[in-house]
C-alpha positions in Angstrom: 164.9 97.2 46.5 166.2 99.8 44.1 165.8 103.5 44.9 163.1 105.3 42.9 164.6 108.3 41.1 163.0 111.3 39.4 164.2 112.4 36.0 166.5 114.9 37.6 168.2 112.4 39.9 170.5 111.1 37.2 168.5 107.9 36.5 169.3 106.5 33.1 172.7 108.3 32.8 175.8 106.3 32.1 178.7 106.3 34.6 180.6 108.6 32.4 177.6 111.1 32.2 177.2 110.9 36.0 180.9 111.6 36.6 180.8 114.5 34.2 177.8 116.0 36.0 179.4 115.4 39.4 182.5 117.1 38.1 180.5 120.1 36.9 179.0 120.5 40.3 182.4 120.3 41.9 183.9 122.8 39.5 181.0 125.1 40.0 181.3 124.8 43.8 185.0 125.5 43.7 184.4 128.5 41.4 181.7 129.9 43.7 183.7 129.4 46.8 186.7 131.0 45.2 184.5 133.9 44.0 183.4 134.5 47.5 186.9 134.4 48.9 188.3 136.5 46.1 185.6 139.0 45.0 188.3 141.2 43.4 188.8 138.4 40.9 185.5 139.3 39.4 183.8 136.3 37.8 187.0 134.3 37.9 187.6 134.8 34.3 184.2 133.3 33.4 183.0 136.6 32.1 185.8 136.7 29.6 184.8 133.3 28.4 181.2 134.3 27.9 179.8 132.2 30.7 178.5 135.2 32.8 177.8 138.9 32.5 179.2 141.8 34.5 177.3 142.3 37.8 177.8 145.9 38.7 174.1 146.5 39.7 171.3 144.4 41.0 168.4 144.4 38.5 165.4 146.2 40.0 163.2 143.2 39.3 165.2 141.2 41.8 164.7 143.8 44.6 161.0 144.2 43.9 159.8 141.6 41.5 156.9 142.6 39.2 154.8 139.7 40.3 151.8 138.7 38.3 148.7 139.0 40.5 145.0 138.7 40.3 143.0 141.8 39.2 139.5 142.6 40.6 136.8 144.0 38.4 134.2 146.1 40.3 130.9 147.6 39.4 130.1 151.3 39.9 129.2 150.7 43.5 132.2 148.6 44.4 130.6 145.2 44.1 132.9 142.5 42.7 132.1 141.5 39.1 135.0 139.0 38.6 138.5 138.2 39.4 140.9 137.8 36.5 144.5 136.7 36.4 147.3 135.1 34.4 148.6 133.8 37.7 146.4 133.5 40.8 148.5 135.4 43.3 147.8 137.9 46.1 150.9 139.5 47.5 151.0 139.7 51.3 153.6 141.1 53.8 155.6 138.7 56.0 153.7 139.6 59.1 150.5 138.5 57.3 152.0 135.0 56.9 151.7 132.4 59.7 155.0 131.9 61.6 154.5 128.2 61.2 154.6 128.8 57.4 157.8 130.8 57.6 159.5 128.1 59.7 158.2 125.2 57.6 159.5 126.6 54.3 162.9 127.4 55.8 163.2 124.0 57.6 162.6 122.0 54.4 164.2 124.1 51.8 167.1 125.8 53.5 167.4 125.1 57.3 170.6 127.2 57.6 169.0 130.2 55.8 169.4 132.6 58.7 173.0 131.4 59.4 174.8 131.4 56.0 175.2 134.0 53.4 173.8 133.9 49.9 175.7 130.7 49.3 175.9 127.9 51.8 179.5 126.6 51.7 178.7 123.8 54.1 175.7 122.8 52.0 177.8 122.7 48.8 180.5 120.6 50.4 177.8 118.3 51.9 176.2 118.0 48.4 179.5 117.2 46.8 180.2 114.5 49.4 176.7 113.0 49.0 177.0 113.0 45.2 180.4 111.5 45.3 179.1 108.6 47.5 176.2 108.1 45.2 178.1 108.3 42.0 175.9 111.0 40.6 173.9 114.1 41.6 171.6 113.0 44.3 171.6 116.2 46.4 171.4 119.9 45.4 172.8 122.9 47.3 170.7 125.8 46.3 169.9 128.2 49.1 166.5 129.9 49.5 168.0 133.1 48.0 169.2 131.2 45.0 165.8 129.7 44.5 164.3 133.1 44.8 166.5 134.5 42.0 165.6 131.6 39.7 161.9 132.2 40.4 162.2 135.8 39.5 163.8 134.9 36.1 161.0 132.4 35.5 158.4 135.0 36.5 159.8 137.4 34.0 159.8 134.7 31.3 156.0 134.3 31.9 154.5 131.9 29.3 157.1 132.5 26.7 158.7 129.1 26.1 162.0 130.4 24.8 162.5 132.8 27.7 161.4 130.1 30.1 163.9 127.7 28.7 166.7 130.3 29.1 165.6 130.9 32.7 165.8 127.2 33.6 168.6 125.9 31.3 171.1 123.7 33.1 174.3 125.5 32.4 177.2 126.6 34.6 176.9 130.1 33.2 173.2 130.4 34.3 174.1 129.0 37.7 177.0 131.3 38.3 174.8 134.2 37.2 172.1 133.2 39.8 174.8 132.8 42.5 176.3 136.2 41.8 172.8 137.9 41.9 172.1 136.0 45.1 175.1 137.5 46.8 174.0 141.0 45.9 170.4 140.4 46.9 171.4 139.2 50.3 173.3 142.5 50.7 170.5 144.7 49.3 167.4 143.1 50.8 168.3 141.1 53.9 166.9 137.7 55.0 163.4 138.6 56.0 162.6 140.5 52.8 164.0 137.6 50.8 161.8 135.2 52.7 158.8 137.4 52.1 159.5 137.7 48.4 160.1 134.0 48.1 156.8 133.0 49.8 155.0 135.4 47.4 156.6 134.3 44.2 156.9 130.5 44.4 154.4 128.1 42.9 152.3 125.8 45.1 150.4 123.9 42.4 146.7 124.0 41.5 147.2 127.4 39.7 148.2 129.0 43.0 151.2 131.3 43.0 152.4 132.6 46.4 151.4 131.4 49.8 148.2 133.5 50.2 146.7 132.0 47.0 147.8 128.6 48.1 146.3 128.9 51.5 143.0 130.0 50.0 143.1 127.3 47.4 143.7 124.3 49.7 142.3 125.5 53.0 140.0 128.4 52.1 141.7 130.6 54.6 144.3 133.4 54.8 147.9 132.5 55.1 148.1 134.2 58.5 145.8 131.6 59.9 147.6 128.5 58.8 148.2 125.8 61.5 151.5 123.9 61.8 150.2 120.9 59.8 148.7 123.1 57.1 151.9 125.1 56.8 153.9 121.9 56.5 151.7 120.6 53.7 152.2 123.8 51.7 155.9 123.9 52.3 156.2 120.3 51.1 154.5 121.0 47.8 157.1 123.5 46.6 159.7 120.9 45.7 157.4 119.2 43.2 153.9 120.6 42.9 152.6 117.9 40.7 154.0 115.0 42.7 152.9 116.3 46.0 149.5 117.6 44.9 147.2 116.9 47.8 144.1 117.1 45.7 145.2 114.3 43.4 147.4 112.2 45.7 146.6 112.6 49.4 148.8 109.7 50.4 151.9 111.1 48.8 151.1 114.6 50.0 150.7 113.4 53.6 154.0 111.5 53.4 155.7 114.7 52.2 154.0 116.8 54.9 155.2 114.5 57.6 158.7 114.8 56.4 158.4 118.5 56.7 157.0 118.2 60.2 159.9 116.0 61.3 162.4 118.4 59.8 160.8 121.2 61.8 161.2 119.1 64.9 164.8 118.3 64.0 165.8 121.9 63.7 163.8 122.7 66.9 161.1 124.9 65.3 158.6 122.7 67.1 158.8 119.9 69.7 158.8 116.2 68.7 155.5 115.9 70.5 154.0 118.7 68.4 155.3 117.0 65.3 153.9 113.6 66.2 150.5 115.1 67.0 150.4 117.0 63.7 151.5 113.9 61.8 148.5 112.0 63.2 146.0 114.4 61.7 144.4 114.2 58.2 145.1 116.8 55.6 142.0 118.8 56.5 141.6 120.1 52.9 138.9 122.6 52.2 139.6 123.2 48.5 138.3 126.3 46.7 138.1 126.0 42.9 139.9 128.6 40.9 137.5 131.4 40.0 139.4 133.0 37.1 138.3 135.2 34.2 135.3 137.0 32.9 133.5 133.7 32.4 132.9 133.7 36.2 131.4 137.2 36.3 128.3 137.7 38.3 125.1 139.4 37.2 125.5 138.1 33.6 128.3 140.7 33.2 130.8 138.4 31.6 130.7 140.2 28.2 131.0 143.6 29.9 134.0 142.3 31.9 135.6 141.1 28.6 134.9 144.5 27.1 136.8 146.1 30.0 139.7 143.8 29.4 139.8 144.7 25.7 139.6 148.4 26.5 142.8 148.0 28.6 144.5 146.0 25.8 143.4 148.4 23.1 143.5 152.0 24.5 146.8 153.9 24.3 146.0 155.4 27.7 147.3 152.1 29.1 150.5 151.8 27.2 152.1 153.0 24.0 152.4 149.6 22.4 150.1 146.5 22.2 152.8 144.6 24.1 153.0 147.1 26.9 149.2 147.1 27.4 149.1 143.3 27.4 151.9 143.1 30.0 150.0 145.6 32.2 146.9 143.3 32.1 148.8 140.0 32.5 150.8 141.4 35.4 147.6 142.2 37.1 147.2 143.5 40.7 144.7 146.0 39.3 141.5 147.1 41.0 139.3 148.2 38.1 136.2 150.2 39.1 133.8 150.2 36.1 130.7 152.1 35.1 128.4 149.1 35.4 125.3 150.0 37.4 124.0 147.0 39.4 120.4 148.1 39.1 120.6 148.6 35.3 122.5 145.3 34.8 120.0 143.4 36.9 117.2 144.9 34.7 119.0 144.1 31.5 119.4 140.4 32.5 115.8 140.1 33.7 114.5 141.6 30.5 116.6 139.2 28.4 115.6 136.2 30.5 111.9 136.8 30.2 111.9 137.5 26.4 114.5 135.4 24.7 115.7 131.9 25.8 119.3 130.7 25.6 118.2 127.8 23.5 116.3 129.9 20.9 117.5 129.8 17.4 118.1 133.6 17.6 119.7 135.8 20.3 119.4 139.2 21.7 121.9 141.8 22.9 121.1 144.8 25.1 123.3 147.8 25.9 122.4 150.8 28.1 124.4 154.1 28.0 124.1 157.3 30.1 123.6 160.4 28.0 126.1 163.2 28.8 128.7 160.9 30.4 129.1 158.0 27.9 129.0 155.6 30.8 128.0 152.1 29.9 125.5 151.1 32.6 124.3 147.7 31.4 125.3 145.1 28.8 124.1 141.6 28.3 122.9 139.0 25.8 120.9 135.8 25.8 123.7 133.5 24.7 126.0 133.3 27.8 129.8 133.5 27.8 131.3 130.1 27.2 132.3 127.5 24.6 129.5 125.0 24.8 126.2 124.6 23.0 124.1 127.8 23.0 127.1 129.7 24.4 129.5 132.1 22.7 132.7 134.1 23.3 131.5 136.8 20.9 130.2 139.9 22.5 127.2 140.9 20.3 127.0 144.4 21.8 130.4 145.7 20.6 132.7 146.1 17.6 135.1 143.4 16.5 138.2 145.1 18.0 136.6 144.4 21.4 135.8 140.7 20.7 132.5 141.7 19.0 130.9 140.8 15.8 133.1 140.9 12.7 130.7 143.3 11.0 128.0 144.2 13.4 124.3 143.7 12.5 122.2 145.6 9.9 120.2 148.1 11.7 117.2 148.6 9.4 115.1 151.8 9.9 116.9 152.7 13.2 119.3 154.5 10.8 116.6 156.9 9.6 116.9 159.4 12.4 120.5 160.0 11.3 119.2 161.0 7.9 116.5 163.2 9.4 119.1 164.9 11.7 121.4 165.6 8.8 118.6 167.1 6.7 117.2 169.2 9.6 120.7 170.5 10.4 121.1 171.3 6.7 118.0 173.5 6.7 115.2 171.1 5.7 111.9 172.1 7.4 110.4 169.7 9.9 107.2 169.8 7.8 109.0 168.7 4.6 106.7 166.6 2.3 107.7 164.1 -0.3 105.6 162.0 -2.7 106.9 158.8 -1.1 104.9 156.2 -3.2 104.7 152.6 -2.2 107.3 151.7 -4.7 109.9 153.7 -6.6 113.3 153.5 -8.3 116.3 154.8 -6.4 117.3 158.3 -7.6 119.3 158.4 -10.8 122.1 160.1 -8.9 122.9 161.1 -5.3 125.7 163.5 -4.3 128.6 162.1 -2.3 131.4 163.7 -0.3 133.9 163.1 -3.1 131.9 165.2 -5.5 131.4 162.2 -7.7 127.7 161.2 -7.5 126.4 157.8 -6.8 124.6 156.5 -9.9 121.7 154.1 -10.1 123.3 152.1 -12.9 121.3 149.0 -12.2 117.8 150.6 -12.1 117.5 149.6 -8.5 114.1 150.0 -6.8 112.7 150.0 -3.3 109.3 149.8 -1.7 107.6 150.3 1.6 106.5 147.6 4.0 102.8 147.8 3.1 101.2 148.5 -0.3 98.8 150.9 1.5 101.8 153.1 2.4 101.5 155.4 -0.5 102.3 159.1 -0.1 102.5 162.0 0.0 103.9 162.1 3.6 105.4 164.7 5.8 108.4 164.0 8.1 106.4 163.4 11.3 104.1 160.8 9.8 106.9 159.2 7.7 109.1 158.8 10.9 106.2 157.3 12.8 105.3 154.8 10.1 108.9 154.3 9.0 108.3 155.0 5.3 111.2 153.8 3.3 110.6 155.8 0.1 110.3 159.1 2.0 113.8 158.8 3.5 115.3 157.9 0.2 113.8 161.0 -1.3 115.1 163.0 1.6 118.5 161.6 1.0 118.3 162.5 -2.7 117.5 166.1 -1.7 120.1 166.4 1.1 122.9 164.4 -0.5 124.9 161.7 1.3 127.7 163.9 2.5 125.7 165.7 5.3 124.6 162.2 6.5 128.2 161.0 6.4 129.3 164.1 8.4 126.4 163.5 10.9 127.2 159.8 11.5 130.9 160.7 11.9 130.0 163.1 14.6 127.9 160.5 16.3 130.6 157.9 16.3 128.8 155.6 13.9 131.1 153.1 12.3 130.6 149.5 11.1 131.3 146.6 13.4 134.7 146.2 11.8 135.6 149.8 12.6 135.3 151.2 9.1 133.1 154.1 8.0 129.5 153.5 6.7 129.7 153.2 2.9 128.3 156.0 0.8 125.5 154.1 -0.9 121.7 154.9 -0.5 120.8 151.6 1.1 123.4 152.1 3.9 122.6 155.8 4.3 118.9 155.4 4.7 117.7 151.8 5.3 120.4 150.5 7.6 121.8 147.8 5.4 125.2 148.2 7.1 126.2 146.3 10.2 126.5 148.3 13.4 126.8 147.3 17.1 124.2 147.9 19.9 126.8 150.0 21.8 127.4 152.2 18.7 123.6 152.7 18.3 122.9 153.4 22.0 125.8 155.9 22.1 124.6 157.7 19.0 121.0 158.0 20.2 122.3 159.2 23.5 123.4 162.3 21.7 119.7 163.1 20.8 118.9 162.8 24.5 121.9 165.0 25.4 120.6 168.0 23.4 122.8 167.1 20.4 126.2 166.5 22.1 127.8 163.1 21.5 130.0 161.5 24.2 132.2 158.5 23.5 131.3 155.4 25.5 133.4 154.5 28.5 133.5 151.5 30.8 136.1 152.3 33.3 135.9 154.8 36.1 139.2 154.3 37.8 142.1 151.8 38.1 144.6 151.4 40.9 147.7 149.1 40.7 149.0 146.6 43.2 150.7 149.5 45.1 147.5 151.5 45.3 148.7 154.0 42.7 146.0 155.4 40.5 146.5 154.9 36.7 145.2 157.3 34.1 142.0 156.0 32.4 140.4 157.1 29.2 137.8 159.8 29.7 134.7 160.3 27.6 135.1 162.9 24.9 132.0 165.0 24.3 131.5 167.1 21.2 128.5 168.8 19.5 127.1 166.7 16.7 124.1 168.9 15.9 122.4 172.0 17.2 120.1 171.8 20.3 117.2 172.8 18.0 117.9 169.9 15.7 118.1 167.5 18.7 114.8 168.9 20.1 113.2 168.2 16.7 114.5 164.6 16.5 113.3 164.0 20.1 109.8 165.3 19.2 109.7 163.1 16.0 110.9 160.0 17.8 108.5 160.6 20.7 105.8 160.1 18.2 107.2 156.7 17.3 106.7 155.4 20.8 103.5 157.3 21.3 101.5 156.5 18.2 103.8 155.0 15.7 105.5 151.7 15.1 107.1 151.7 18.6 104.0 151.8 20.7 104.8 148.4 22.3 108.1 149.7 23.5 106.9 153.0 24.9 107.3 153.9 28.6 104.2 155.3 30.3 105.8 157.1 33.3 108.3 159.4 31.6 109.2 161.1 28.3 110.8 158.6 25.9 111.6 158.3 22.3 112.9 155.7 19.9 112.9 153.9 16.6 112.1 150.4 15.4 114.0 148.6 12.7 113.8 145.3 10.9 116.0 144.2 8.0 115.5 142.4 4.7 114.2 138.8 5.1 113.7 139.7 8.8 117.1 138.5 9.8 117.5 141.4 12.3 115.1 143.3 14.5 116.0 146.4 16.5 114.6 148.9 18.9 116.8 151.9 19.9 115.4 154.4 22.3 116.1 156.8 25.1 114.8 159.0 27.8 116.6 162.3 28.8 118.8 160.3 31.2 119.2 156.8 29.6 119.7 155.4 26.1 119.4 151.8 25.1 119.7 149.6 22.1 118.3 146.1 21.6 119.1 143.7 18.8 117.4 140.4 18.0 118.6 138.0 15.3 121.0 135.2 14.5 124.7 136.0 14.8 125.5 134.1 11.6 122.6 135.9 9.9 121.2 132.5 8.9 117.7 132.7 10.5 114.8 134.5 8.9 112.4 135.4 11.7 109.1 134.3 10.3 107.0 131.5 11.8 109.3 131.5 14.7 109.1 131.0 18.5 111.2 133.3 20.6 111.1 133.2 24.4 108.1 130.9 24.2 106.1 133.2 22.1 105.1 132.5 18.5 105.7 135.2 15.8 104.3 135.0 12.2 106.8 137.8 11.5 109.1 139.5 13.8 109.1 143.3 14.0 111.2 145.8 15.8 108.2 146.7 18.0 107.0 143.3 19.1 110.3 141.6 20.1 113.1 144.1 20.7 110.6 146.7 21.8 109.3 144.8 25.0 112.9 143.9 25.9 113.9 147.6 25.7 110.9 148.6 27.7 111.5 146.1 30.5 115.3 146.9 30.6 114.7 150.6 30.8 111.8 150.4 33.3 113.9 148.5 35.8 117.0 150.6 35.2 115.2 153.8 35.8 113.0 152.7 38.7 113.3 155.3 41.5 115.3 157.7 39.2 114.2 161.2 38.3 112.1 161.6 35.2 113.2 164.8 33.3 111.4 165.8 30.2 112.4 166.6 26.6 112.1 170.1 25.1 109.4 169.5 22.5 108.9 171.5 19.4 105.6 172.3 17.8 105.1 170.6 14.5 102.3 172.3 12.5 99.7 170.0 11.0 99.6 171.4 7.6 97.2 168.7 6.3 94.5 168.9 9.0 92.1 170.7 6.8 92.8 168.7 3.7 90.9 165.6 4.7 93.8 163.3 4.1 92.2 160.6 6.3 95.3 158.4 6.7 96.8 159.5 10.0 95.0 157.1 12.2 95.2 153.9 10.1 92.8 154.8 7.3 93.2 152.4 4.4 95.9 150.5 6.4 93.1 148.8 8.2 94.1 149.1 11.8 95.7 151.1 14.6 99.4 151.7 14.7 101.6 149.2 16.4 98.8 146.8 17.5 98.5 143.0 17.1 101.7 141.5 15.8 103.6 144.7 15.9 103.0 146.0 12.4 101.7 149.5 12.0 98.3 148.2 11.1 96.5 146.0 8.5 97.7 142.9 6.7 100.3 142.9 3.9 102.1 140.4 1.7 105.7 139.8 2.4 107.3 142.4 0.1 110.2 140.1 -0.8 113.8 141.2 -1.2 113.8 145.0 -1.4 117.5 145.3 -2.2 118.5 143.9 -5.7 121.8 142.1 -6.1 124.7 144.5 -6.5 123.1 147.4 -4.7 125.5 147.0 -1.7 128.6 147.3 -3.8 130.3 144.4 -2.1 129.7 145.5 1.5 129.5 142.7 4.0 126.6 143.2 6.4 125.6 141.1 9.3 126.8 138.3 11.4 130.0 137.6 13.1 131.1 134.0 13.3 130.8 133.6 9.5 131.0 137.2 8.4 127.3 137.5 7.7 125.5 137.1 4.5 126.7 140.3 2.9 123.2 141.7 1.9 121.1 142.3 5.0 119.0 145.2 3.9 116.6 147.3 5.8 112.8 147.4 6.2 110.9 150.0 7.9 109.8 148.4 11.2 
């Protein structure tokens, strides 16, 4: 019966090709042996012919290879969130590897490893003789040290096909290069260090690199605990991980294992009786499936985990170039301690699960941030991380640079506090009154930062949510009822530049990272797409007495050697005076106390917030905070294709979705759980004179609106016709707003709720 050959055995080659290959091996052998005998001859003239380079120094990578390892992502308390890696590897010391494993790999790969130098002259001559008898190349002569050198070059090549081809090309030049390095490595490292490095670098199949990962993959145990038969199985895999894969072909793997066991007996590492006993056993597999990547994260933290990865790949603190940062992450071996608070994250997930189903036509995203530190304490969404139905790889909570929405999501009236803060900071009194009719045209002109005013060329108009909302109003009532026309009049008085400066100080940018456009719809009614993380961080500045802190997700990082790496710290700067922040806190406390946000309000501590819904009810928001926690909740369709009317969300029917009745309860539940057992500091409230108390205005408690604020379906009271599209075509001046997968619909305007 003919002998079965692998592709590398010379099968299919003509006699002439086989002879040429044999000759090449013979010439190489002679060159190497001559090089050993006559080191002063350099590379035997090969360098002059371009076959090899000069070898004055051993590359540092060969002495201590930068092995790609697994990284571990931890929460703020040290609990594991996920393990991520390009290559599943855990580097261990030689004394942490079973002696059976050490003996097995030497016995089968290079039994004279501890006897010869970098090059096994006897082995080369034996291979030449065997190849001559066979008429081809049936036997190799690489020592363990040579194999190690080749593995290092392959490791450095990574997944780059060009570099990998160069590292494995079958040329005399490459082989001589490896041999020369092998000589130097033997001199620099010694046998035991080479063996340790080899066992940590080599591939054992099933995504396992290095013996520790292999031991965990196939036997769910540490490499130091491997038995003789287990060690023999792993050692046998190395020659051909696909052919001898025990998961897919137990019979072939067992045959190979038994060859290793016999070889161990032949070289007297074990007795023949021990070998025979081990051969009679089964494989004893206890396979652990690879758990790689943020998709495996616990506590619903997959998107937070992905955000952490993107921070490392984007922030210059981790490398001057994009390539350097990517290499740091792919090399791994990092222990990343994050800001994620387990209690807050559990609360976020519970609030999502009880209010929005994965299968709903819309989704929700929730982000919690700590005022004063910028720490992201919780982040989650109802569509889990994945690539199947009702799953997504888009993180709805963050900007596009961090795998978020392309544009963010229109925020509706949650933008109004920025207008109020700019006006108050600019000297507008907190009792400011405007006519604020139910419907009005946009101002003829509004000042911009450029000095060239925005002009209402198209005669654009806007209106309030309910026809009964007809001024005049003062700021407190206008904020509680979210009166659109009031804030447009405030913008006309203040000008857009103070609002631009305020949002810049609060870190407010669109989902694509660009500044909010200077047009009235964006600057008052939230027609521009922003992310929940952006909104939560900006509102946290109100809670932090007017000081904005950039959001952070990473507390510390240590590398594979235990060395601490520099991580980006939060940067805090004053966005407004403490007095202005106190005024905003007082105004927004009224929203959760008696305004549109009653359904979101917390009963056990000071809290403030703002509701928001957008044109055609494609987005609904609640953004709120206490003195020690800020949170933003968005509900809508990522593609901006769902109008939230006559819709069931989380098993509850809504004739119309409002910021109070859907995002509001999610926010309340998330905040309640996250703050359970935590201190409850208070705001510094300001007194707002009621200048209309003796004028018999009669509208403050519902009046002609026909109902109490925030009751029933979440409206501020009464019934009202759907006001239709409040933003005429062209008002947005070409700005894309909303959505991510398809870039949104480009005109997601803002309503007051």
